[in-house]
C-alpha positions in Angstrom: -86.6 -24.0 3.6 -88.4 -27.0 2.4 -85.5 -28.8 0.9 -81.7 -28.9 1.3 -81.3 -27.6 -2.2 -83.4 -24.5 -1.4 -81.4 -23.9 1.7 -78.1 -24.3 -0.1 -79.1 -21.8 -2.8 -80.3 -19.3 -0.2 -77.0 -19.7 1.7 -75.0 -19.1 -1.5 -77.0 -15.9 -2.0 -76.3 -14.9 1.6 -72.6 -15.5 1.0 -72.8 -13.3 -2.0 -74.4 -10.5 0.1 -72.1 -11.3 3.1 -75.2 -11.8 5.2 -73.4 -13.5 8.1 -76.4 -13.5 10.4 -78.4 -15.6 7.9 -75.4 -18.0 7.4 -75.0 -18.5 11.1 -78.8 -18.9 11.7 -79.0 -21.7 9.0 -75.9 -23.6 10.3 -75.3 -26.0 13.2 -71.7 -25.0 13.8 -70.9 -21.7 12.0 -71.0 -18.7 14.3 -71.4 -15.0 13.5 -68.0 -14.4 15.0 -66.3 -17.0 12.8 -67.9 -15.7 9.6 -67.2 -12.0 10.1 -63.5 -12.5 9.4 -64.2 -14.1 6.0 -61.9 -12.9 3.2 -63.4 -10.5 0.6 -64.6 -13.2 -1.9 -66.5 -12.2 -5.0 -68.9 -15.0 -5.8 -69.4 -15.5 -9.6 -71.5 -18.6 -10.3 -73.2 -21.5 -8.7 -73.8 -24.9 -10.3 -75.9 -27.5 -8.4 -74.7 -31.0 -9.5 -76.8 -33.3 -7.5 -79.2 -33.2 -4.5 -81.2 -35.6 -2.4 -83.1 -35.6 0.9 -80.1 -34.6 3.0 -77.3 -33.3 0.8 -76.4 -31.1 -2.1 -73.3 -31.4 -4.3 -72.3 -28.1 -6.0 -69.6 -26.1 -7.6 -69.3 -22.4 -6.7 -66.9 -20.2 -8.6 -65.4 -17.2 -7.0 -62.7 -14.5 -7.3 -60.2 -13.9 -4.6 -57.1 -11.6 -4.9 -57.7 -11.4 -8.7 -57.7 -15.2 -9.2 -60.8 -17.3 -10.1 -61.1 -20.3 -7.9 -63.6 -23.2 -7.5 -65.3 -24.6 -4.4 -66.6 -28.1 -5.1 -68.5 -29.5 -2.1 -71.1 -32.0 -1.0 -73.0 -30.2 1.8 -74.9 -32.2 4.4 -78.0 -30.9 6.0 -80.1 -32.0 9.0 -83.6 -31.1 10.2 -83.8 -29.2 13.4 -87.3 -28.2 14.7 -88.7 -28.7 11.2 -86.1 -26.6 9.4 -83.0 -27.8 7.5 -79.6 -26.6 8.8 -76.2 -26.9 7.3 -74.3 -29.6 9.1 -71.0 -30.0 7.3 -69.4 -30.5 3.9 -67.1 -32.8 2.0 -64.7 -30.9 -0.2 -63.4 -32.2 -3.5 -60.1 -31.2 -5.1 -61.6 -30.0 -8.4 -60.1 -27.5 -10.8 -61.7 -25.3 -13.4 -61.3 -27.1 -16.7 -59.5 -25.1 -19.4 -62.2 -25.7 -22.0 -65.2 -24.9 -19.9 -67.0 -21.5 -20.1 -65.2 -18.9 -18.0 -67.0 -18.3 -14.7 -66.6 -14.6 -15.1 -69.4 -14.6 -17.7 -67.4 -13.4 -20.7 -68.7 -16.2 -22.9 -65.1 -17.2 -23.7 -63.4 -20.5 -22.7 -61.6 -20.3 -19.4 -58.2 -20.8 -21.1 -58.8 -17.8 -23.4 -60.0 -15.6 -20.6 -59.2 -15.6 -16.9 -56.8 -18.5 -16.9 -54.2 -16.3 -18.6 
């Protein structure tokens, strides 16, 4: 990938597909063995908030055990042999706002849809 943002988006798509081989290949520290025990998450939506030459801040919405949750992270990337790799991430304690559009795609506000 040419940029951290491109890599982050491709990694999100790999998480959606549960392509653990790709995730491990594009990471410095995540191994295939670690990833294969991941819970059955249904990824719903990705929002890229900011990016620069070495990091990407994003919000990823997902459903786990019937509840919609939010992962808000600033991911850090480093170049290894000319390719970017995921290094680590800083997690933020963000919550889905009641008046934002529901991540499920219904077109309703979260409070009138999946928050119930």
